[in-house]
C-alpha positions as CSV (number, residue, x, y, z in Angstrom):
1,X,38.7,195.7,-4.1
2,X,39.3,192.6,-1.9
3,X,41.3,190.0,-3.9
4,X,40.1,186.1,-3.7
5,X,41.9,184.0,-1.2
6,X,41.6,180.5,-2.3
7,X,43.7,178.0,-1.6
8,X,46.7,177.6,-3.9
9,X,47.1,174.9,-6.6
10,X,48.7,171.8,-5.3
11,X,51.0,171.0,-8.1
12,X,54.9,169.5,-8.6
13,X,57.5,171.7,-8.1
14,X,58.9,173.7,-10.9
15,X,61.0,176.4,-11.2
16,X,59.7,179.5,-13.2
17,X,60.8,183.1,-15.1
18,X,57.8,184.7,-16.1
19,X,58.5,186.8,-18.9
20,X,55.4,189.4,-19.6
21,X,54.7,190.7,-23.1
22,X,51.9,192.8,-24.0
23,X,52.2,192.7,-27.9
24,X,53.7,190.4,-30.3
25,X,57.5,190.1,-29.7
26,X,60.2,187.1,-30.3
27,X,59.5,185.0,-27.5
28,X,62.1,183.9,-25.2
29,X,62.4,179.9,-25.2
30,X,64.0,177.2,-23.1
31,X,63.5,175.5,-19.7
32,X,62.4,177.7,-16.8
33,X,61.3,180.5,-19.4
34,X,57.6,181.4,-18.8
35,X,55.9,183.8,-21.6
36,X,53.1,185.3,-20.1
37,X,50.8,187.6,-22.1
38,X,49.5,190.5,-19.6
39,X,46.3,192.2,-20.1
40,X,45.0,189.8,-22.3
41,X,41.1,190.3,-20.8
42,X,41.1,193.3,-22.0
43,X,43.2,193.0,-25.4
44,X,42.1,192.1,-28.5
45,X,45.4,190.2,-29.4
46,X,46.5,186.7,-28.2
47,X,49.5,185.3,-28.2
48,X,50.0,182.1,-29.6
49,X,51.4,179.9,-27.6
50,X,51.6,182.0,-24.7
51,X,49.7,181.7,-21.5
52,X,47.6,184.4,-21.1
53,X,47.0,186.2,-17.3
54,X,43.1,185.7,-17.7
55,X,42.8,182.6,-16.8
56,X,41.9,181.1,-12.7
57,X,42.1,183.9,-10.3
58,X,43.6,187.0,-11.7
59,X,43.4,190.4,-12.1
60,X,44.1,190.8,-16.3
61,X,41.3,193.7,-16.5
62,X,43.1,195.3,-14.1
63,X,46.8,195.7,-16.5
64,X,46.8,199.7,-17.3
65,X,47.1,200.3,-13.8
66,X,48.7,197.1,-12.1
67,X,51.3,196.4,-15.7
68,X,53.4,193.5,-14.9
69,X,51.7,193.0,-11.6
70,X,49.2,191.0,-13.3
71,X,51.4,188.0,-14.1
72,X,52.4,188.3,-10.8
73,X,49.4,188.3,-9.1
74,X,48.7,184.9,-11.9
75,X,51.8,183.2,-10.7
76,X,51.1,183.7,-7.0
77,X,47.2,182.3,-7.2
78,X,47.7,179.8,-10.7
79,X,51.4,178.6,-10.8
80,X,53.0,175.7,-9.4
81,X,52.7,175.7,-5.6
82,X,56.4,174.7,-5.3
83,X,59.7,176.3,-7.0
84,X,61.4,179.1,-7.7
85,X,59.3,181.8,-9.0
86,X,60.9,184.7,-11.1
87,X,59.3,188.1,-13.1
88,X,60.9,189.8,-15.8
89,X,60.0,191.4,-19.1
90,X,60.4,191.1,-22.4
91,X,62.7,193.5,-22.6
92,X,64.4,193.7,-19.8
93,X,66.2,190.3,-18.2
94,X,68.4,189.5,-15.3
95,X,71.7,189.7,-16.1
96,X,72.0,185.9,-14.4
97,X,75.7,185.3,-15.7
98,X,77.0,188.2,-14.4
99,X,78.2,189.3,-17.5
100,X,77.6,193.4,-16.9
101,X,80.2,195.6,-15.2
102,X,78.9,195.2,-11.4
103,X,80.1,199.6,-11.0
104,X,78.3,200.3,-14.2
105,X,74.5,201.4,-14.1
106,X,71.6,198.8,-13.4
107,X,70.5,198.9,-16.1
108,X,72.3,198.7,-19.8
109,X,71.7,198.2,-23.2
110,X,72.6,195.3,-25.0
111,X,72.7,195.1,-28.7
112,X,73.7,192.1,-29.9
113,X,71.6,189.9,-27.5
114,X,71.6,186.5,-27.8
115,X,68.5,183.7,-26.9
116,X,70.3,181.2,-27.2
117,X,73.0,181.8,-24.4
118,X,70.7,183.6,-22.4
119,X,68.5,180.6,-22.4
120,X,71.6,178.2,-21.4
121,X,72.5,180.8,-18.7
122,X,69.0,180.7,-17.1
123,X,69.5,176.8,-17.1
124,X,73.0,177.2,-15.7
125,X,71.6,179.4,-12.7
126,X,69.0,177.0,-12.0
127,X,71.0,174.1,-12.1
128,X,73.7,175.9,-9.0
129,X,70.7,177.0,-7.2
130,X,69.9,176.0,-3.7
131,X,66.8,175.0,-1.7
132,X,67.3,177.6,0.9
133,X,65.0,180.6,0.8
134,X,66.3,182.7,-1.3
135,X,65.9,186.3,-3.5
136,X,67.1,188.0,-6.4
137,X,66.4,191.5,-7.0
138,X,67.5,194.0,-9.2
139,X,70.7,196.5,-8.7
140,X,69.1,199.5,-7.0
141,X,69.2,203.0,-9.0
142,X,70.8,205.9,-6.6
143,X,68.5,208.8,-7.3
144,X,69.4,212.2,-6.7
145,X,66.6,212.9,-4.2
146,X,64.9,210.8,-2.1
147,X,62.2,208.2,-3.2
148,X,59.7,210.3,-1.4
149,X,60.7,213.1,-3.1
150,X,61.4,211.9,-6.8
151,X,57.8,210.0,-6.3
152,X,56.0,213.3,-5.3
153,X,57.7,215.1,-8.3
154,X,57.2,212.2,-10.8
155,X,53.5,211.3,-9.5
156,X,50.6,212.3,-7.0
157,X,52.2,212.1,-3.8
158,X,48.9,211.8,-2.2
159,X,49.1,208.3,-3.2
160,X,52.1,208.0,-1.4
161,X,51.2,209.3,1.6
162,X,47.9,207.0,2.1
163,X,50.2,204.3,0.8
164,X,51.9,204.9,3.9
165,X,48.8,204.9,6.2
166,X,47.6,201.5,4.6
167,X,51.3,200.1,5.7
168,X,50.6,201.9,9.3
169,X,47.7,200.4,9.5
170,X,47.3,197.2,8.2
171,X,51.5,196.1,9.0
172,X,52.7,198.2,11.6
173,X,55.8,196.1,11.4
174,X,56.6,196.8,7.9
175,X,56.2,200.3,8.2
176,X,59.9,201.5,9.4
177,X,61.3,199.3,6.5
178,X,59.1,201.8,4.3
179,X,59.7,205.0,5.5
180,X,63.8,203.9,5.5
181,X,63.3,203.3,2.1
182,X,60.8,206.5,1.2
183,X,63.7,208.5,3.2
184,X,66.7,207.1,1.0
185,X,67.7,207.3,-2.6
186,X,68.4,203.6,-3.7
187,X,65.5,201.9,-5.7
188,X,64.7,199.0,-7.2
189,X,62.5,199.3,-10.4
190,X,60.7,197.1,-12.7
191,X,58.9,194.8,-10.0
192,X,61.4,192.5,-11.1
193,X,62.4,189.8,-8.5
194,X,63.3,186.1,-8.6
195,X,62.4,184.3,-4.9
196,X,61.9,180.6,-3.5
197,X,58.6,180.0,-3.2
198,X,58.1,180.6,1.0
199,X,60.0,184.4,-0.2
200,X,57.7,184.8,-3.2
201,X,54.3,183.6,-0.8
202,X,55.4,186.1,1.8
203,X,55.9,188.7,-0.4
204,X,53.0,188.8,-2.4
205,X,50.6,188.5,0.4
206,X,51.9,191.6,2.1
207,X,52.0,193.0,-1.8
208,X,48.6,192.6,-2.7
209,X,47.2,192.7,0.6
210,X,48.6,196.5,0.8
211,X,48.0,197.9,-2.9
212,X,44.6,197.1,-3.3
213,X,43.5,198.8,0.1
214,X,45.7,201.9,-0.9
215,X,43.9,202.0,-4.2
216,X,40.4,201.9,-3.3
217,X,41.5,204.8,-0.8
218,X,43.1,206.6,-3.6
219,X,40.0,206.4,-5.3
220,X,37.7,207.3,-2.8
221,X,39.7,210.3,-2.5
222,X,38.8,210.8,-6.0
223,X,42.8,211.1,-7.3
224,X,42.9,207.9,-8.6
225,X,41.1,208.3,-12.1
226,X,44.1,209.5,-14.7
227,X,44.3,207.2,-17.7
228,X,48.0,206.5,-19.3
229,X,51.2,206.7,-17.6
230,X,49.8,208.2,-14.6
231,X,47.1,205.7,-14.2
232,X,49.7,202.9,-13.8
233,X,50.0,204.3,-9.9
234,X,49.8,200.6,-8.7
235,X,52.9,199.6,-10.2
236,X,54.8,202.7,-9.6
237,X,53.5,202.2,-5.6
238,X,54.7,198.1,-5.9
239,X,58.0,199.6,-6.7
240,X,58.7,201.0,-3.8
241,X,57.0,198.1,-1.5
242,X,59.8,196.0,-3.0
243,X,62.2,198.3,-2.2
244,X,61.2,198.2,1.2
245,X,60.4,194.7,1.3
246,X,64.2,193.2,-0.2
247,X,66.2,195.4,1.5
248,X,64.4,195.7,4.5
249,X,64.3,194.1,7.7
250,X,61.2,192.6,7.9
251,X,62.0,190.0,5.2
252,X,65.0,188.6,7.6
253,X,62.6,188.2,10.5
254,X,60.5,186.5,9.0
255,X,63.8,184.3,6.8
256,X,66.3,184.3,9.1
257,X,69.8,184.5,7.0
258,X,68.5,185.6,4.5
259,X,70.6,188.1,1.9
260,X,69.4,189.9,-1.2
261,X,71.7,189.2,-4.2
262,X,72.0,191.7,-6.7
263,X,71.9,191.6,-10.5
264,X,72.2,194.2,-13.2
265,X,69.3,193.9,-16.3
266,X,69.9,193.8,-19.2
267,X,67.6,196.0,-22.1
268,X,67.3,193.8,-25.3
269,X,65.4,196.2,-26.6
270,X,67.9,198.3,-29.3
271,X,64.7,199.6,-30.8
272,X,64.5,201.9,-28.3
273,X,67.7,203.6,-29.3
274,X,66.7,204.0,-33.0
275,X,65.7,207.7,-32.5
276,X,68.4,208.6,-30.5
277,X,71.7,210.9,-31.7
278,X,74.9,211.0,-31.0
279,X,74.9,213.1,-28.0
280,X,72.3,210.9,-26.7
281,X,74.8,207.6,-27.3
282,X,77.4,209.5,-25.5
283,X,75.3,209.8,-22.5
284,X,74.5,206.4,-22.4
285,X,78.0,205.5,-22.5
286,X,78.7,208.0,-19.5
287,X,76.3,206.7,-17.7
288,X,77.5,203.3,-18.7
289,X,74.1,201.9,-19.7
290,X,75.6,201.8,-23.4
291,X,79.0,200.2,-23.9
292,X,80.9,202.4,-26.2
293,X,81.8,200.6,-28.9
294,X,77.9,199.4,-29.9
295,X,77.3,202.9,-29.6
296,X,79.8,203.5,-32.2
297,X,78.1,200.4,-34.1
298,X,74.6,201.6,-33.8
299,X,75.9,205.2,-35.2
300,X,77.9,203.9,-38.2
301,X,75.0,201.7,-39.2
302,X,72.9,204.4,-38.9
303,X,74.7,206.5,-41.3
304,X,75.7,203.3,-43.9
305,X,71.3,203.1,-43.9
306,X,70.9,207.0,-44.6
307,X,73.4,206.6,-47.5
308,X,71.6,203.4,-48.9
309,X,68.7,205.8,-48.5
310,X,69.7,209.0,-50.5
């Protein structure tokens, strides 16, 4: 598949942090926060008051494979042509105020998330942000094995080989960055970022040239027909591309002096902890993904609820 190369809209500058939603959840609201429903072209659900990724030049129907990248593509092709662009998830948000311990895990559960306080953090961030080319990405996860080995263990290794071949052919200047990433142990998860428009344009042109070419070859090889989790391989490959881009030399060559800023990620989905037992909560604390006092509060509340229901 070749994506359409339509002229970008000539809107006035506007800083936007797109927040990807796929079902009904409490909406984050505030200046610069822009909820967007991903995969709306293939969904029976219409989130009221939320922009869909199925208007204009879009790849909404491919959301099962491209995940949050359908929002990325929509923002690239249909959003304001100037201003900072960011992409986050309804439950994974950048810690823009640096409230998390920088020595802890890059992603931490927060059970007492305050949406209003977060909206103020966003406003404060943009009020103090400069106009020079810049980029914010998550703090990298440090893997136990190389990125390439970890991918082969969890996904189809042949997809990664095809990705590398596409980069070698179409973007040889990016290949050293990709190879260093695949041989290293640092990985940026979630395809999350905040970029000034010039950097966003540069990255989007690269990403959406590599991914559809790799996908076409994977399908031609007969290995891209998986459904469910493994069917999301374009999204998984994109995480490796973003890691190579943000941590590599190509972006610095294009934007001299640019140095990516790493931020922790706040996970606001406390429901994900509902079935976690005391040992599991303890492990999360040891890994720095949950504060001990929050783990204790969760366990006490759970015990209290059980006693009430008995």
